[in-house]
MOPAC internal coordinates of N, CA, C and O (Angstrom, degrees):
PM7 1SCF
backbone

  N    0.0000 0     0.00 0     0.00 0    0    0    0
  C    1.4486 1     0.00 0     0.00 0    1    0    0
  C    1.5265 1   109.33 1     0.00 0    2    1    0
  O    1.2310 1   121.16 1   -36.85 1    3    2    1
  N    1.3176 1   115.38 1   143.15 1    3    2    1
  C    1.4586 1   121.68 1  -179.50 1    5    3    2
  C    1.5179 1   108.94 1  -119.51 1    6    5    3
  O    1.2310 1   120.64 1   -43.51 1    7    6    5
  N    1.3153 1   116.39 1   136.49 1    7    6    5
  C    1.4587 1   121.77 1   176.38 1    9    7    6
  C    1.5305 1   109.26 1  -118.83 1   10    9    7
  O    1.2310 1   121.60 1   -38.59 1   11   10    9
  N    1.3147 1   114.54 1   141.41 1   11   10    9
  C    1.4591 1   121.25 1   175.34 1   13   11   10
  C    1.5201 1   108.73 1  -115.72 1   14   13   11
  O    1.2310 1   120.80 1   -50.07 1   15   14   13
  N    1.3154 1   116.07 1   129.93 1   15   14   13
  C    1.4590 1   120.96 1  -179.24 1   17   15   14
  C    1.5208 1   108.37 1  -123.42 1   18   17   15
  O    1.2310 1   121.74 1   -58.32 1   19   18   17
  N    1.3283 1   114.27 1   121.68 1   19   18   17
  C    1.4605 1   120.90 1  -177.84 1   21   19   18
  C    1.5212 1   109.93 1  -100.43 1   22   21   19
  O    1.2310 1   121.29 1   -23.56 1   23   22   21
  N    1.3255 1   115.14 1   156.44 1   23   22   21
  C    1.4546 1   121.17 1   173.93 1   25   23   22
  C    1.5244 1   108.66 1  -156.62 1   26   25   23
  O    1.2310 1   121.33 1   -16.52 1   27   26   25
  N    1.3331 1   115.06 1   163.48 1   27   26   25
  C    1.4570 1   120.31 1   172.46 1   29   27   26
  C    1.5126 1   116.18 1   108.25 1   30   29   27
  O    1.2310 1   119.35 1   175.69 1   31   30   29
  N    1.3122 1   118.84 1    -4.31 1   31   30   29
  C    1.4475 1   119.56 1   178.47 1   33   31   30
  C    1.5154 1   111.59 1   -73.05 1   34   33   31
  O    1.2310 1   120.97 1    -4.77 1   35   34   33
  N    1.3401 1   115.76 1   175.23 1   35   34   33
  C    1.4470 1   119.85 1   178.04 1   37   35   34
  C    1.5162 1   111.99 1   158.40 1   38   37   35
  O    1.2310 1   122.11 1    14.25 1   39   38   37
  N    1.3187 1   113.57 1  -165.75 1   39   38   37
  C    1.4669 1   121.98 1  -179.49 1   41   39   38
  C    1.5318 1   108.70 1  -103.35 1   42   41   39
  O    1.2310 1   120.61 1   -48.54 1   43   42   41
  N    1.3173 1   116.44 1   131.46 1   43   42   41
  C    1.4581 1   121.14 1  -179.56 1   45   43   42
  C    1.5162 1   108.84 1  -143.16 1   46   45   43
  O    1.2310 1   120.55 1   -29.28 1   47   46   45
  N    1.3133 1   116.55 1   150.72 1   47   46   45
  C    1.4558 1   121.29 1   178.05 1   49   47   46
  C    1.5312 1   110.49 1   -78.67 1   50   49   47
  O    1.2310 1   120.18 1   -25.54 1   51   50   49
  N    1.3084 1   117.27 1   154.46 1   51   50   49
  C    1.4756 1   119.66 1   175.79 1   53   51   50
  C    1.5235 1   110.69 1   -53.86 1   54   53   51
  O    1.2310 1   121.62 1   -42.74 1   55   54   53
  N    1.3262 1   114.50 1   137.26 1   55   54   53
  C    1.4580 1   120.53 1  -176.64 1   57   55   54
  C    1.5077 1   113.71 1    90.50 1   58   57   55
  O    1.2310 1   120.57 1   170.43 1   59   58   57
  N    1.3162 1   116.52 1    -9.57 1   59   58   57
  C    1.4569 1   120.62 1  -178.60 1   61   59   58
  C    1.5158 1   112.88 1   -82.71 1   62   61   59
  O    1.2310 1   121.47 1     5.09 1   63   62   61
  N    1.3350 1   114.78 1  -174.91 1   63   62   61
  C    1.4665 1   121.29 1  -176.16 1   65   63   62
  C    1.5209 1   110.63 1  -132.32 1   66   65   63
  O    1.2310 1   121.45 1   -28.43 1   67   66   65
  N    1.3038 1   114.82 1   151.57 1   67   66   65
  C    1.4559 1   123.20 1   171.77 1   69   67   66
  C    1.5205 1   108.07 1  -143.52 1   70   69   67
  O    1.2310 1   121.30 1   -25.48 1   71   70   69
  N    1.3334 1   115.12 1   154.52 1   71   70   69
  C    1.4605 1   120.56 1   175.41 1   73   71   70
  C    1.5223 1   108.34 1  -126.35 1   74   73   71
  O    1.2310 1   121.03 1   -60.26 1   75   74   73
  N    1.3245 1   115.64 1   119.74 1   75   74   73
  C    1.4565 1   121.47 1   176.98 1   77   75   74
  C    1.5195 1   109.47 1   -95.70 1   78   77   75
  O    1.2310 1   121.39 1   -33.04 1   79   78   77
  N    1.3320 1   114.95 1   146.96 1   79   78   77
  C    1.4597 1   121.37 1   175.44 1   81   79   78
  C    1.5114 1   108.71 1  -130.26 1   82   81   79
  O    1.2310 1   121.09 1   -29.84 1   83   82   81
  N    1.3154 1   115.52 1   150.16 1   83   82   81
  C    1.4611 1   121.22 1   175.54 1   85   83   82
  C    1.5187 1   107.40 1  -145.13 1   86   85   83
  O    1.2310 1   121.45 1   -60.55 1   87   86   85
  N    1.3359 1   114.84 1   119.45 1   87   86   85
  C    1.4572 1   120.73 1  -177.61 1   89   87   86
  C    1.5261 1   110.34 1  -114.21 1   90   89   87
  O    1.2310 1   121.26 1   -43.27 1   91   90   89
  N    1.3170 1   115.20 1   136.73 1   91   90   89
  C    1.4562 1   120.96 1   178.28 1   93   91   90
  C    1.5183 1   109.89 1  -101.59 1   94   93   91
  O    1.2310 1   121.01 1   -37.85 1   95   94   93
  N    1.3293 1   115.68 1   142.15 1   95   94   93
  C    1.4541 1   121.52 1   175.61 1   97   95   94
  C    1.5149 1   109.03 1  -138.52 1   98   97   95
  O    1.2310 1   121.15 1   -19.36 1   99   98   97
  N    1.3425 1   115.41 1   160.64 1   99   98   97
  C    1.4485 1   119.79 1  -179.39 1  101   99   98
  C    1.5063 1   111.20 1   117.83 1  102  101   99
  O    1.2310 1   121.43 1    24.51 1  103  102  101
  N    1.3104 1   114.88 1  -155.49 1  103  102  101
  C    1.4592 1   121.27 1  -177.53 1  105  103  102
  C    1.5307 1   109.30 1   -84.40 1  106  105  103
  O    1.2310 1   120.92 1   -78.29 1  107  106  105
  N    1.3295 1   115.85 1   101.71 1  107  106  105
  C    1.4607 1   121.25 1  -174.45 1  109  107  106
  C    1.5170 1   110.09 1  -127.96 1  110  109  107
  O    1.2310 1   120.74 1   -54.22 1  111  110  109
  N    1.3326 1   116.20 1   125.78 1  111  110  109
  C    1.4643 1   120.50 1   173.17 1  113  111  110
  C    1.5208 1   110.69 1   -99.10 1  114  113  111
  O    1.2310 1   120.96 1   131.15 1  115  114  113
  N    1.3273 1   115.77 1   -48.85 1  115  114  113
  C    1.4605 1   119.25 1   177.30 1  117  115  114
  C    1.5215 1   110.01 1  -153.76 1  118  117  115
  O    1.2310 1   121.35 1   -31.65 1  119  118  117
  N    1.3118 1   115.03 1   148.35 1  119  118  117
  C    1.4679 1   121.86 1   177.00 1  121  119  118
  C    1.5150 1   107.58 1  -116.32 1  122  121  119
  O    1.2310 1   120.86 1   -68.26 1  123  122  121
  N    1.3183 1   115.97 1   111.74 1  123  122  121
  C    1.4574 1   119.48 1  -177.75 1  125  123  122
  C    1.5143 1   112.00 1   -79.04 1  126  125  123
  O    1.2310 1   120.74 1   132.11 1  127  126  125
  N    1.3108 1   116.20 1   -47.89 1  127  126  125
  C    1.4536 1   120.58 1  -173.81 1  129  127  126
  C    1.5235 1   110.34 1  -132.41 1  130  129  127
  O    1.2310 1   121.36 1   -40.36 1  131  130  129
  N    1.3178 1   115.01 1   139.64 1  131  130  129
  C    1.4637 1   122.13 1   172.80 1  133  131  130
  C    1.5136 1   107.49 1  -127.10 1  134  133  131
  O    1.2310 1   120.87 1   -41.66 1  135  134  133
  N    1.3169 1   115.94 1   138.34 1  135  134  133
  C    1.4542 1   117.76 1  -178.27 1  137  135  134
  C    1.5044 1   112.78 1  -151.04 1  138  137  135
  O    1.2310 1   121.67 1   -10.98 1  139  138  137
  N    1.3142 1   114.41 1   169.02 1  139  138  137
  C    1.4624 1   122.74 1   175.69 1  141  139  138
  C    1.5229 1   108.56 1  -124.86 1  142  141  139
  O    1.2310 1   121.27 1   -46.01 1  143  142  141
  N    1.3240 1   115.17 1   133.99 1  143  142  141
  C    1.4476 1   123.47 1   173.81 1  145  143  142
  C    1.5191 1   107.40 1  -121.39 1  146  145  143
  O    1.2310 1   120.92 1   -17.81 1  147  146  145
  N    1.3215 1   115.85 1   162.19 1  147  146  145
  C    1.4575 1   119.54 1   175.10 1  149  147  146
  C    1.5192 1   109.80 1  -142.28 1  150  149  147
  O    1.2310 1   122.20 1   -26.70 1  151  150  149
  N    1.3316 1   113.40 1   153.30 1  151  150  149
  C    1.4575 1   120.03 1   177.78 1  153  151  150
  C    1.5119 1   109.15 1  -137.71 1  154  153  151
  O    1.2310 1   121.29 1   -63.43 1  155  154  153
  N    1.3234 1   115.13 1   116.57 1  155  154  153
  C    1.4610 1   121.57 1   176.74 1  157  155  154
  C    1.5191 1   108.64 1   -91.14 1  158  157  155
  O    1.2310 1   120.05 1   -22.56 1  159  158  157
  N    1.3368 1   117.50 1   157.44 1  159  158  157
  C    1.4644 1   120.31 1   179.82 1  161  159  158
  C    1.5246 1   111.94 1   -55.44 1  162  161  159
  O    1.2310 1   120.94 1   -50.73 1  163  162  161
  N    1.3177 1   115.81 1   129.27 1  163  162  161
  C    1.4530 1   120.89 1   177.73 1  165  163  162
  C    1.5149 1   115.10 1    77.77 1  166  165  163
  O    1.2310 1   120.37 1  -174.61 1  167  166  165
  N    1.3282 1   116.90 1     5.39 1  167  166  165
  C    1.4585 1   120.33 1  -178.72 1  169  167  166
  C    1.5321 1   110.72 1  -122.71 1  170  169  167
  O    1.2310 1   121.73 1   -18.57 1  171  170  169
  N    1.3232 1   114.29 1   161.43 1  171  170  169
  C    1.4550 1   119.36 1   177.62 1  173  171  170
  C    1.5248 1   110.41 1   -77.53 1  174  173  171
  O    1.2310 1   121.34 1   -24.66 1  175  174  173
  N    1.3259 1   115.04 1   155.34 1  175  174  173
  C    1.4533 1   119.79 1   175.98 1  177  175  174
  C    1.5252 1   108.88 1   -66.12 1  178  177  175
  O    1.2310 1   120.80 1   -43.45 1  179  178  177
  N    1.3271 1   116.07 1   136.55 1  179  178  177
  C    1.4507 1   120.25 1  -179.58 1  181  179  178
  C    1.5277 1   111.02 1  -129.13 1  182  181  179
  O    1.2310 1   121.56 1   -29.79 1  183  182  181
  N    1.3231 1   114.62 1   150.21 1  183  182  181
  C    1.4557 1   120.26 1   176.23 1  185  183  182
  C    1.5256 1   109.06 1   -72.18 1  186  185  183
  O    1.2310 1   120.80 1   -47.44 1  187  186  185
  N    1.3267 1   116.08 1   132.56 1  187  186  185
  C    1.4592 1   121.52 1   176.37 1  189  187  186
  C    1.5302 1   110.06 1   -99.15 1  190  189  187
  O    1.2310 1   121.03 1   126.56 1  191  190  189
  N    1.3284 1   115.63 1   -53.44 1  191  190  189
  C    1.4618 1   120.04 1  -177.38 1  193  191  190
  C    1.5181 1   108.81 1  -158.75 1  194  193  191
  O    1.2310 1   121.08 1   -27.89 1  195  194  193
  N    1.3280 1   115.54 1   152.11 1  195  194  193
  C    1.4592 1   120.81 1   178.80 1  197  195  194
  C    1.5206 1   108.66 1  -143.29 1  198  197  195
  O    1.2310 1   121.08 1   -32.33 1  199  198  197
  N    1.3368 1   115.53 1   147.67 1  199  198  197
  C    1.4504 1   121.29 1   175.55 1  201  199  198
  C    1.5188 1   107.83 1  -136.18 1  202  201  199
  O    1.2310 1   120.80 1   -49.27 1  203  202  201
  N    1.3221 1   116.07 1   130.73 1  203  202  201
  C    1.4556 1   119.40 1  -179.05 1  205  203  202
  C    1.5234 1   109.83 1  -101.38 1  206  205  203
  O    1.2310 1   120.47 1    -4.96 1  207  206  205
  N    1.3163 1   116.71 1   175.04 1  207  206  205
  C    1.4550 1   120.95 1  -168.92 1  209  207  206
  C    1.5184 1   113.23 1   -60.81 1  210  209  207
  O    1.2310 1   119.69 1   150.29 1  211  210  209
  N    1.3241 1   118.19 1   -29.71 1  211  210  209
  C    1.4560 1   120.72 1   179.28 1  213  211  210
  C    1.5106 1   113.98 1   -79.19 1  214  213  211
  O    1.2310 1   120.67 1   172.98 1  215  214  213
  N    1.3203 1   116.32 1    -7.02 1  215  214  213
  C    1.4575 1   120.89 1   179.34 1  217  215  214
  C    1.5088 1   114.74 1   102.38 1  218  217  215
  O    1.2310 1   119.90 1   174.27 1  219  218  217
  N    1.3078 1   117.81 1    -5.73 1  219  218  217
  C    1.4682 1   120.46 1   178.46 1  221  219  218
  C    1.5149 1   109.92 1   -65.86 1  222  221  219
  O    1.2310 1   120.98 1   -43.54 1  223  222  221
  N    1.3263 1   115.73 1   136.46 1  223  222  221
  C    1.4555 1   121.15 1  -179.07 1  225  223  222
  C    1.5280 1   110.37 1  -121.27 1  226  225  223
  O    1.2310 1   122.15 1   -22.05 1  227  226  225
  N    1.3213 1   113.49 1   157.95 1  227  226  225
  C    1.4639 1   120.11 1   176.57 1  229  227  226
  C    1.5189 1   107.63 1  -146.38 1  230  229  227
  O    1.2310 1   120.80 1   -39.54 1  231  230  229
  N    1.3341 1   116.07 1   140.46 1  231  230  229
  C    1.4577 1   121.54 1  -177.38 1  233  231  230
  C    1.5214 1   110.38 1  -130.25 1  234  233  231
  O    1.2310 1   121.30 1   -30.62 1  235  234  233
  N    1.3179 1   115.12 1   149.38 1  235  234  233
  C    1.4473 1   117.79 1   169.89 1  237  235  234
  C    1.5349 1   107.98 1   -70.91 1  238  237  235
  O    1.2310 1   120.57 1   -30.15 1  239  238  237
  N    1.3117 1   116.51 1   149.85 1  239  238  237
  C    1.4686 1   120.45 1  -171.57 1  241  239  238
  C    1.5284 1   113.02 1   -57.24 1  242  241  239
  O    1.2310 1   120.07 1   144.48 1  243  242  241
  N    1.3193 1   117.47 1   -35.52 1  243  242  241
  C    1.4578 1   120.54 1  -173.11 1  245  243  242
  C    1.5244 1   113.58 1   -69.15 1  246  245  243
  O    1.2310 1   119.93 1   165.23 1  247  246  245
  N    1.3335 1   117.74 1   -14.77 1  247  246  245
  C    1.4734 1   119.48 1  -178.62 1  249  247  246
  C    1.5238 1   112.71 1  -113.70 1  250  249  247
  O    1.2310 1   120.00 1   176.37 1  251  250  249
  N    1.3137 1   117.61 1    -3.63 1  251  250  249
  C    1.4684 1   120.09 1  -179.09 1  253  251  250
  C    1.5277 1   110.52 1   -59.36 1  254  253  251
  O    1.2310 1   121.27 1   -46.11 1  255  254  253
  N    1.3335 1   115.18 1   133.89 1  255  254  253
  C    1.4522 1   120.62 1  -178.76 1  257  255  254
  C    1.5152 1   113.79 1    86.34 1  258  257  255
  O    1.2310 1   119.96 1   168.73 1  259  258  257
  N    1.3400 1   117.67 1   -11.27 1  259  258  257
  C    1.4686 1   120.95 1  -179.54 1  261  259  258
  C    1.5322 1   111.68 1  -116.13 1  262  261  259
  O    1.2310 1   120.36 1   144.10 1  263  262  261
  N    1.3115 1   116.91 1   -35.90 1  263  262  261
  C    1.4648 1   121.48 1  -177.59 1  265  263  262
  C    1.5266 1   109.66 1  -107.76 1  266  265  263
  O    1.2310 1   121.23 1   -31.93 1  267  266  265
  N    1.3353 1   115.25 1   148.07 1  267  266  265
  C    1.4605 1   121.06 1   176.24 1  269  267  266
  C    1.5156 1   109.34 1  -134.68 1  270  269  267
  O    1.2310 1   120.86 1   -54.81 1  271  270  269
  N    1.3177 1   115.95 1   125.19 1  271  270  269
  C    1.4551 1   120.96 1   176.23 1  273  271  270
  C    1.5223 1   109.04 1   -99.73 1  274  273  271
  O    1.2310 1   120.80 1   -39.22 1  275  274  273
  N    1.3303 1   116.08 1   140.78 1  275  274  273
  C    1.4548 1   120.76 1   177.41 1  277  275  274
  C    1.5245 1   108.56 1  -147.79 1  278  277  275
  O    1.2310 1   120.78 1   -14.88 1  279  278  277
  N    1.3301 1   116.11 1   165.12 1  279  278  277
  C    1.4522 1   119.64 1  -178.05 1  281  279  278
  C    1.5210 1   110.08 1  -140.14 1  282  281  279
  O    1.2310 1   121.62 1   -30.89 1  283  282  281
  N    1.3220 1   114.51 1   149.11 1  283  282  281
  C    1.4564 1   122.40 1   173.77 1  285  283  282
  C    1.5203 1   106.12 1  -118.26 1  286  285  283
  O    1.2310 1   120.62 1   -79.26 1  287  286  285
  N    1.3040 1   116.42 1   100.74 1  287  286  285
  C    1.4598 1   119.86 1  -174.76 1  289  287  286
  C    1.5261 1   112.43 1   -64.99 1  290  289  287
  O    1.2310 1   120.61 1   146.90 1  291  290  289
  N    1.3089 1   116.43 1   -33.10 1  291  290  289
  C    1.4717 1   119.52 1  -179.64 1  293  291  290
  C    1.5276 1   111.73 1   -65.22 1  294  293  291
  O    1.2310 1   121.07 1   151.53 1  295  294  293
  N    1.3229 1   115.56 1   -28.47 1  295  294  293
  C    1.4637 1   120.56 1  -179.04 1  297  295  294
  C    1.5264 1   112.43 1  -103.91 1  298  297  295
  O    1.2310 1   120.13 1  -177.89 1  299  298  297
  N    1.3383 1   117.36 1     2.11 1  299  298  297
  C    1.4774 1   120.99 1  -176.86 1  301  299  298
  C    1.5248 1   110.85 1    51.29 1  302  301  299
  O    1.2310 1   121.12 1  -134.85 1  303  302  301
  N    1.3147 1   115.46 1    45.15 1  303  302  301
  C    1.4599 1   121.31 1  -173.18 1  305  303  302
  C    1.5229 1   110.82 1  -128.74 1  306  305  303
  O    1.2310 1   121.67 1   -38.28 1  307  306  305
  N    1.3149 1   114.41 1   141.72 1  307  306  305
  C    1.4588 1   121.06 1   174.32 1  309  307  306
  C    1.5204 1   108.07 1  -119.53 1  310  309  307
  O    1.2310 1   121.03 1   -33.91 1  311  310  309
  N    1.3203 1   115.64 1   146.09 1  311  310  309
  C    1.4583 1   122.07 1  -179.61 1  313  311  310
  C    1.5249 1   109.33 1  -123.34 1  314  313  311
  O    1.2310 1   121.56 1   -27.16 1  315  314  313
  N    1.3283 1   114.62 1   152.84 1  315  314  313
  C    1.4542 1   120.40 1   171.98 1  317  315  314
  C    1.5217 1   107.22 1  -133.08 1  318  317  315
  O    1.2310 1   120.80 1   -73.20 1  319  318  317
  N    1.3201 1   116.07 1   106.80 1  319  318  317
  C    1.4569 1   121.54 1   175.29 1  321  319  318
  C    1.5174 1   108.04 1   -87.06 1  322  321  319
  O    1.2310 1   121.11 1   -59.93 1  323  322  321
  N    1.3151 1   115.47 1   120.07 1  323  322  321
  C    1.4603 1   120.84 1  -176.33 1  325  323  322
  C    1.5205 1   109.01 1  -115.85 1  326  325  323
  O    1.2310 1   120.62 1   -64.48 1  327  326  325
  N    1.3130 1   116.41 1   115.52 1  327  326  325
  C    1.4626 1   122.67 1   179.31 1  329  327  326
  C    1.5252 1   110.22 1  -115.30 1  330  329  327
  O    1.2310 1   121.09 1   -15.97 1  331  330  329
  N    1.3121 1   115.52 1   164.03 1  331  330  329
  C    1.4718 1   121.14 1   178.35 1  333  331  330
  C    1.5245 1   111.07 1    49.43 1  334  333  331
  O    1.2310 1   121.08 1  -131.98 1  335  334  333
  N    1.3009 1   115.55 1    48.02 1  335  334  333
  C    1.4662 1   120.17 1  -175.45 1  337  335  334
  C    1.5192 1   111.61 1   -65.48 1  338  337  335
  O    1.2310 1   121.50 1   -34.58 1  339  338  337
  N    1.3175 1   114.74 1   145.42 1  339  338  337
  C    1.4539 1   123.06 1  -178.79 1  341  339  338
  C    1.5239 1   109.16 1  -120.74 1  342  341  339
  O    1.2310 1   120.18 1   -23.14 1  343  342  341
  N    1.3329 1   117.26 1   156.86 1  343  342  341
  C    1.4761 1   119.02 1   177.76 1  345  343  342
  C    1.5288 1   112.38 1   -55.43 1  346  345  343
  O    1.2310 1   119.87 1   147.36 1  347  346  345
  N    1.3053 1   117.86 1   -32.64 1  347  346  345
  C    1.4668 1   119.99 1  -179.60 1  349  347  346
  C    1.5235 1   113.21 1   -72.45 1  350  349  347
  O    1.2310 1   120.03 1   174.61 1  351  350  349
  N    1.3240 1   117.55 1    -5.39 1  351  350  349
  C    1.4628 1   120.73 1   173.09 1  353  351  350
  C    1.5269 1   111.75 1   -83.45 1  354  353  351
  O    1.2310 1   120.39 1   173.61 1  355  354  353
  N    1.3254 1   116.86 1    -6.39 1  355  354  353
  C    1.4620 1   120.84 1   179.46 1  357  355  354
  C    1.5223 1   110.26 1   -61.79 1  358  357  355
  O    1.2310 1   120.92 1   -54.26 1  359  358  357
  N    1.3249 1   115.84 1   125.74 1  359  358  357
  C    1.4642 1   121.39 1  -177.62 1  361  359  358
  C    1.5230 1   108.80 1  -178.77 1  362  361  359
  O    1.2310 1   121.55 1    -8.13 1  363  362  361
  N    1.3159 1   114.64 1   171.87 1  363  362  361
  C    1.4585 1   120.69 1   167.29 1  365  363  362
  C    1.5277 1   106.99 1   -90.70 1  366  365  363
  O    1.2310 1   120.88 1   -54.42 1  367  366  365
  N    1.3114 1   115.92 1   125.58 1  367  366  365
  C    1.4567 1   121.94 1  -177.61 1  369  367  366
  C    1.5309 1   109.40 1  -101.83 1  370  369  367
  O    1.2310 1   121.06 1   -50.94 1  371  370  369
  N    1.3181 1   115.58 1   129.06 1  371  370  369
  C    1.4624 1   122.46 1  -179.88 1  373  371  370
  C    1.5226 1   109.37 1  -119.06 1  374  373  371
  O    1.2310 1   120.89 1   -43.64 1  375  374  373
  N    1.3328 1   115.89 1   136.36 1  375  374  373
  C    1.4487 1   118.07 1   171.84 1  377  375  374
  C    1.5336 1   108.95 1   -89.94 1  378  377  375
  O    1.2310 1   121.56 1   -24.88 1  379  378  377
  N    1.3001 1   114.62 1   155.12 1  379  378  377
  C    1.4650 1   121.88 1  -177.72 1  381  379  378
  C    1.5170 1   108.26 1  -141.61 1  382  381  379
  O    1.2310 1   120.88 1   -55.41 1  383  382  381
  N    1.3300 1   115.92 1   124.59 1  383  382  381
  C    1.4623 1   121.35 1  -179.49 1  385  383  382
  C    1.5239 1   109.53 1  -118.61 1  386  385  383
  O    1.2310 1   120.80 1   -36.42 1  387  386  385
  N    1.3084 1   116.08 1   143.58 1  387  386  385
  C    1.4604 1   121.88 1   167.48 1  389  387  386
  C    1.5204 1   106.50 1  -103.08 1  390  389  387
  O    1.2310 1   121.03 1   -76.82 1  391  390  389
  N    1.3294 1   115.63 1   103.18 1  391  390  389
  C    1.4599 1   122.16 1  -175.48 1  393  391  390
  C    1.5195 1   108.82 1  -112.96 1  394  393  391
  O    1.2310 1   120.87 1   -62.09 1  395  394  393
  N    1.3164 1   115.94 1   117.91 1  395  394  393
  C    1.4622 1   120.16 1   177.88 1  397  395  394
  C    1.5255 1   110.86 1    50.96 1  398  397  395
  O    1.2310 1   121.05 1  -137.34 1  399  398  397
  N    1.3293 1   115.60 1    42.66 1  399  398  397
  C    1.4665 1   124.33 1   175.73 1  401  399  398
  C    1.5250 1   113.86 1    70.45 1  402  401  399
  O    1.2310 1   120.67 1  -161.28 1  403  402  401
  N    1.3390 1   116.33 1    18.72 1  403  402  401
  C    1.4645 1   120.65 1   174.11 1  405  403  402
  C    1.5249 1   108.40 1  -125.74 1  406  405  403
  O    1.2310 1   120.96 1   -30.42 1  407  406  405
  N    1.3261 1   115.77 1   149.58 1  407  406  405
  C    1.4566 1   120.52 1  -178.03 1  409  407  406
  C    1.5125 1   110.84 1   -99.98 1  410  409  407
  O    1.2310 1   121.71 1   -39.42 1  411  410  409
  N    1.3298 1   114.33 1   140.58 1  411  410  409
  C    1.4493 1   121.94 1   178.15 1  413  411  410
  C    1.5282 1   108.96 1  -133.67 1  414  413  411
  O    1.2310 1   122.04 1   -31.37 1  415  414  413
  N    1.3419 1   113.69 1   148.63 1  415  414  413
  C    1.4590 1   120.27 1  -179.24 1  417  415  414
  C    1.5246 1   110.41 1  -122.34 1  418  417  415
  O    1.2310 1   121.56 1   -34.44 1  419  418  417
  N    1.3303 1   114.62 1   145.56 1  419  418  417
  C    1.4490 1   119.81 1   170.20 1  421  419  418
  C    1.5147 1   110.06 1   -81.09 1  422  421  419
  O    1.2310 1   121.20 1   -10.04 1  423  422  421
  N    1.3266 1   115.31 1   169.96 1  423  422  421
  C    1.4604 1   120.60 1  -174.90 1  425  423  422
  C    1.5276 1   112.64 1   -78.05 1  426  425  423
  O    1.2310 1   120.60 1   163.85 1  427  426  425
  N    1.3208 1   116.46 1   -16.15 1  427  426  425
  C    1.4513 1   120.23 1   179.22 1  429  427  426
  C    1.5133 1   112.31 1   101.83 1  430  429  427
  O    1.2310 1   121.22 1   -35.63 1  431  430  429
  N    1.3219 1   115.26 1   144.37 1  431  430  429
  C    1.4617 1   121.15 1   175.65 1  433  431  430
  C    1.5299 1   108.06 1  -135.54 1  434  433  431
  O    1.2310 1   121.23 1   -45.21 1  435  434  433
  N    1.3209 1   115.26 1   134.79 1  435  434  433
  C    1.4650 1   120.54 1  -175.30 1  437  435  434
  C    1.5236 1   110.60 1   -80.35 1  438  437  435
  O    1.2310 1   121.26 1   -47.94 1  439  438  437
  N    1.3153 1   115.19 1   132.06 1  439  438  437
  C    1.4564 1   122.41 1   171.60 1  441  439  438
  C    1.5234 1   107.26 1  -119.81 1  442  441  439
  O    1.2310 1   120.75 1   -58.00 1  443  442  441
  N    1.3186 1   116.18 1   122.00 1  443  442  441
  C    1.4574 1   121.53 1   179.73 1  445  443  442
  C    1.5167 1   108.89 1  -123.44 1  446  445  443
  O    1.2310 1   121.37 1   -56.15 1  447  446  445
  N    1.3231 1   114.98 1   123.85 1  447  446  445
  C    1.4592 1   120.55 1   179.31 1  449  447  446
  C    1.5254 1   107.34 1  -112.55 1  450  449  447
  O    1.2310 1   121.03 1   -69.19 1  451  450  449
  N    1.3131 1   115.63 1   110.81 1  451  450  449
  C    1.4599 1   120.28 1  -174.27 1  453  451  450
  C    1.5108 1   109.83 1  -158.65 1  454  453  451
  O    1.2310 1   121.47 1   -31.83 1  455  454  453
  N    1.3261 1   114.78 1   148.17 1  455  454  453
  C    1.4635 1   119.56 1   175.53 1  457  455  454
  C    1.5319 1   110.13 1   -94.69 1  458  457  455
  O    1.2310 1   120.10 1   180.00 1  459  458  457

């Protein structure tokens, strides 16, 4: 069994920054893909950013140039550095890992951008 534990959410003013972390624990052989999704009230969950084992990254257009995804393979951890935050970034952020060809989700962490 694999568990994902997220941290780093909170309340921030527009233009501010937050760093999310998601660490995997349990029986892990390899992690192919790590990603972040978000879901705002009344909206569908959307992909924010993803990083695969070779280091290739992909971002949704609305966060390009503001968010950076990175991973620490030794710690089975993925990070999302979020800069220049906007009110429309407010959502619950979930990490998603592909571990040994199975998908796992974190419990979610709230990010609120408001003055």
